[in-house]
N, C-alpha and C positions, 0 to 999 in steps of 0.2 A: 504494500500500500504506500509506504514511504517512497519507494523507488518510482512507482507510477505517478505519484504527486510531483516528484522531482522532474520527470520527463514532461509532464503536462506544463509545469512551470517554465521549463526550457523552451517548449514549443510556442508559448505565448509571450516570450520575452520580447521587449522592444527591439532588440538587435535582430532577432529572427524575423519579426514583422517588417522591419526596415529593409532587410535583404530581400524578402519576398516582394515588397513593393518595387524595389529596384529591378528585380528580375522581370516583373510584370511590365514595367516601363520599357525595358530592353526588347522584350518579345513584341510589344506593341509597335515600337519603332521599326523593327525588322518587318513585321506584317505590313505596316503602312508603306514601306519602301518597295514591296513586291509588285510586280506587274499583274494585271488582271489575269485570271485563270492559273496563277501560280499556286503550287501546293506548298504548304508550310507544315513541317513535322516537328513537333516538340516532344522530346523524349527525356524523361527525368533519369537521373543516375540511380541512386539508391536512397534509401531512407537514412535515418540518423545513425550512421555507423560509428560515429564518435561516442554516442551514448552507449551503444552495445559494447564497444571496446572498454569503456569505463566500467560497465557492469561486470565484464569478464575479469578485469583487473581486480575489482572488489572481491569477486568470488574466489579467485586464486589466492589473494592475500588472506582471506578468511580461512579457507580450507587448509592452507599451508602454515597457519599460525601455530606456534607452540602452545598458546594458551587456549584452553578449552572454551572459555567464555567468548573468545573472538571467533573460534570455529563455529560456535553455536549461533552466531549472528546470521550466517548464511543458511537458510532453511528451504523447505519445499516451496514456499510462496515466492522466495527469491528466484529459485530455479524456474518456476512457472513464468514469472515476469521476464526473466532473461530469454526464455524460449519465445514468448510473445513478442518481445522487442526485436529479436533476430528475425522473426517472420515479418514484422512491420518494416524493418530495414531492407528486407529483400524485395519489397514491392516497388514497382516502378509504374510510371504513368506515360502513356503515349497518346498525344493529341494530334489529329490530322485535320487540316482545313484547306479549302480551296478559296482563294480570294475572288470575290465577285466583282 
């Protein structure tokens, strides 16, 4: 639950929203410069792989710790969230449009 809240907080951060606005403006300029009947394909890379990397680092720090209390931090819910985050990061989006 804590990890999910952290991801949601990251995705709604002003810096992420600012970058998305900039990307939207760039794609809009490209589309506007296209001639009539041109096809524009926009393909996203992947999802939040930095967050997945962070989760994996946390997991390995916890399970490799010499202290039982630290090892106990990473539980089944953490594994479920990691699995969900990996699936989300693997998703891509493909948008295709023809300029009229």
